[in-house]
C-alpha positions in Angstrom: -48.0 25.3 10.1 -44.6 26.9 11.3 -43.5 30.3 8.8 -40.2 28.6 8.2 -41.7 25.3 6.7 -42.7 27.0 5.0 -40.2 29.9 3.7 -37.5 26.1 3.5 -41.0 25.1 1.1 -40.5 28.3 -1.1 -37.4 28.7 -1.0 -36.6 25.1 -3.1 -40.0 25.8 -5.0 -38.3 29.2 -6.1 -34.8 26.9 -6.4 -36.8 24.2 -8.5 -39.2 27.6 -10.9 -35.2 28.9 -11.7 -34.3 24.7 -12.5 -36.8 24.9 -14.9 -36.6 28.4 -17.1 -33.1 28.1 -17.2 -33.5 24.2 -18.9 -36.0 25.7 -21.0 -34.5 29.2 -21.6 -36.6 31.2 -20.6 -33.8 32.7 -18.2 -30.3 33.6 -18.4 -27.8 32.5 -16.3 -26.6 35.5 -15.2 -30.1 36.8 -13.7 -30.8 32.7 -12.5 -27.4 33.9 -10.2 -29.2 36.8 -7.8 -33.0 34.3 -8.2 -30.6 31.5 -6.6 -28.6 33.4 -4.3 -32.1 34.7 -2.4 -33.4 31.4 -2.7 -30.4 30.0 -0.8 -30.6 33.0 2.2 -34.1 31.6 2.1 -33.5 28.6 3.1 -30.5 29.1 5.3 -33.1 31.5 7.4 -35.8 28.6 7.8 -33.1 26.2 8.5 -31.7 28.5 11.2 -34.4 31.0 12.4 -32.2 32.0 14.9 -29.7 33.5 12.2 -32.4 36.5 12.0 -32.4 37.5 15.7 -28.3 37.2 16.4 -28.4 39.7 13.0 -31.5 41.8 14.5 -29.3 42.4 17.8 -25.8 43.1 16.1 -27.6 45.1 13.8 -29.7 46.6 16.5 -32.7 46.5 15.3 -35.1 45.5 17.4 -37.4 43.1 15.7 -36.2 41.0 13.4 -38.8 41.1 11.4 -37.3 44.1 10.5 -34.1 42.4 9.2 -35.7 41.0 7.3 -38.3 43.4 5.1 -35.4 46.0 5.2 -33.5 43.1 3.4 -36.2 42.7 0.9 -36.2 45.8 0.0 -32.8 45.9 -0.7 -33.2 42.8 -2.9 -35.5 44.0 -5.1 -33.6 47.4 -5.0 -31.0 46.0 -6.3 -33.4 43.8 -9.2 -34.5 46.8 -10.3 -31.2 48.4 -10.7 -29.9 45.6 -12.5 -32.8 44.8 -14.6 -32.1 49.2 -15.4 -28.5 49.0 -16.4 -30.1 45.7 -18.9 -33.0 47.5 -20.4 -30.7 50.9 -21.2 -27.4 49.2 -22.6 -30.2 46.9 -24.8 -32.0 50.4 -25.6 -28.3 51.7 -26.5 -28.2 47.9 -29.1 -31.4 48.4 -30.6 -30.8 52.1 -31.4 -27.5 51.1 -33.1 -29.2 48.6 -34.9 -32.5 50.8 -35.9 -30.0 53.0 -37.2 -27.5 50.2 -39.5 -31.2 48.4 -41.1 -31.7 52.4 -42.1 -29.1 52.5 -43.7 -28.9 50.0 -45.7 -32.3 50.7 -46.9 -31.2 53.9 -48.4 -28.1 52.2 -50.1 -30.2 48.9 -51.3 -33.3 51.2 -52.4 -29.7 53.3 -54.7 -28.8 49.9 -55.5 -32.8 49.4 -56.7 -33.0 53.3 -58.4 -29.5 53.0 -60.2 -30.1 48.8 -61.4 -34.0 50.2 -63.2 -32.1 52.8 -64.9 -29.2 50.6 -66.2 -32.2 48.3 -67.9 -34.1 51.1 -69.1 -30.5 51.7 -71.1 -29.6 55.5 -68.7 -26.0 54.8 -66.9 -26.0 54.1 -63.6 -25.0 56.7 -60.7 -22.2 56.3 -58.0 -23.5 54.3 -55.2 -19.8 54.5 -53.2 -21.2 57.5 -51.4 -22.8 57.6 -48.4 -27.0 58.2 -48.4 -28.3 61.5 -49.5 -25.4 63.2 -51.4 -25.1 63.9 -54.4 -22.9 63.3 -56.9 -20.4 66.5 -58.7 
């Protein structure tokens, strides 16, 4: 079996896998675009293998397989950069949410403390202050 039909089969399998992941909501659309573009590229190279030779001649690379490996490295680098950017954004959102939850927990603790004091006949404190500030 030649490598080109194998590339076509691999590309079709990739498209089917991406479609299944999208249908089951395990993959978001913004991530699927890159993988679908990669599968289409593999399909094009599998259907027209001479295109890789043309790209190798045009770019000055001696063997077409080196062009293919270089392209794969660039694609993997782009995926790593995209995932790093998404991870950084998620870390920032998680930090903001954690801070908000901590502030709300302090406020709930103060309200519960004031509620217990009011139940014992004591005057409740003013709860509109920022957490950690003593009333004057």
